[in-house]
N, C-alpha and C positions, 0 to 999 in steps of 0.2 A: 503494499499498499503505499510504501511511501516512495517508490519510485513512481507512481502515480502522479503522487502529489508534487513531485520537484518535476515532472516532464508538464503537468498542469502550469505551476507557477512559471515556468520557464515558455512555456507557449503564451501565455497571457503577457511575460512581458513582452515578447517576441511581437506578438501582435499592437501592443501599447506602440512600441517602439517603432515598427511597420508605418502606423497611423498617423505620430506625429513628424514623421519625415515626408510624410506627404503633404505640401503646403495646398496645392488648388483643391483636389476632388479627393473628401476622404472615405475612404475603403469602409468604414462602420458607420454606421446610422446613430448606433446607441449604443453605451456601453452600462451596466448595470451591475453591482455589487450588492451582496447580503445576505443571509441567511436563512435558512427554513429549519423543522424540527417533526418529526414525524406525529401523525393525528392518527393513528392507527391503535387497533385495541392492544389487550395485554400480551397474546401472544408473539404476533408478528410487529409487536411496537419496536422501534430502532431506538434506544436510548443515546441521542445523541445530540448535536446540534451540526450543521451542513453549511458551511461557509459557501457562496454559490458567486459564480461571474457568470456574466452571460452578455454578447455582443450580439447586437442585431446590423442586418445591412438588408437596403430598401431598392432591390434591382427593378421593382415594380414603382416605384415614385408614390410610397403613401403620402409625402409632405405634400403635394399637390392635388390629392381629393378634396374635391369641394362638398359633397356630401357621404352621407352613413354609405349608400351605394358603391359609389365606388372607393370607400375604404374598405370595403369587404371584397371586393376585387382587386385590392391591389395589399396581400400580404406580405409580409417581410419576413425574411428566414435567419431564423436564429441559431448561434451554436453557443453552449456552455458547458459548465463543470460545477459538479456539488462535490465536495469534497467532505470528507468522514473527521472527527477530532479523536474518534480511538479507534472502534475495530468496526465499523459498520460499512454500509455496503457507499461505495464513491462511485460516482454516475461522470459520463460524460455524454451529451446529448444537441439533438438539432434539431430542426424541422421548420414549417410556417407557423408565423403569429397573424393574427388580424386583430386589429385595435380601431374602435367604432369611438369618436368622442360622442360626451355626451351632453358638455358643454365644453367652455374653452378652455375650464382647467380640468376638468374631472371625465374619464375615459374607462369603457370597457375592453378587455382583451384576453383571446381567448388561443390555445397554439396545439399542435398537431404535429407529431415526428414520432423519434426512434431514441431510444437508449440502450448506451454498454453500462456496462456495472462490474464488479468485480463481489458481489454480496454472495450469499451460503443459497446453492440453487436447491439443496435437500438438506436434509435433517439437522435444521438448525434450532437449539433450544431456545434460543436469544434474539429473537428476530422474526424476519418474513424469510419462508420458504419459497425462491424466486425462479427456479424450473428451469430456466435458460439466461445465455447472457445478454441475447439480444432482446430488449422489450417495447411496446408500445408507448409512448408518453403523451400527454394531455395535460393541459393547465386552463385554470380561468382565472382572471386578477380584474383589481379595478385599482386604479392609479387616481392621484391628483398632481397636477401639474403646477411647481410653486414659482415657475419662468418658464420663458420659453427654451432652455438648457437644461432645468433640473427639475426631477420626479419622484415620488413616492408611490412602489407598488403594491399590495397585499394580494397574495397569489394561491391557490392551491394545486399542487400538482401531484398525478397519479402515473404509475407508472406498472404495467403487467404485461403476460403475454396471451391475453384472450383467450387462453385454451388452446393455442394452436401447437404448443410444442408438450412433450411430457414430462412430464414431475409436478410438482404442487404447484398455486400460482397465487400466492399470498399478495404478490405486488408491494410496491410501494406509495405510500401518500404522504405527503410532506406540505406544510402550511410554512409562508413567511412573508417577511417583507424585504424589498431593495430597494437601494437608492438607485436611481438612473440619470447619465447625463447624457441630453445630447449634441449629438456635434452640428 
């Protein structure tokens, strides 16, 4: 797990350095950092806090959408990591995210994609039994724009294999808060 943490930190450092070196057109639309915790029942609960980092790319130009219909048609791409602080499951995830403005400051968000994890596949007496390494991931969230660059987002994310591979399917459900910086 220490290797995954080192790779995640090195990757995020490289991403931020690459973004800072490009003066005209930023690669990333938004950078978020925060933490989450498990919200599952006793047997499949992960007893940990998970620092998270997510970057968003905007290939469909969400920033220029003029109404909710255009916002739905312009998803952003997200890539991120969720890192254990003890001995639970690390995650590397990615997918598409849709954001709808409720007002100038308030927005709702949903996403769908995949996740790779290093958690227990089966025979786990202290946490979820996940069945396979690659899982589906979906999340919902609500956010508040502090100003044009900074926002705060509360979200709930769930990952499971939807009974598409052999083995148990406890899944992982985590809720948390992230702070976002929009470039």
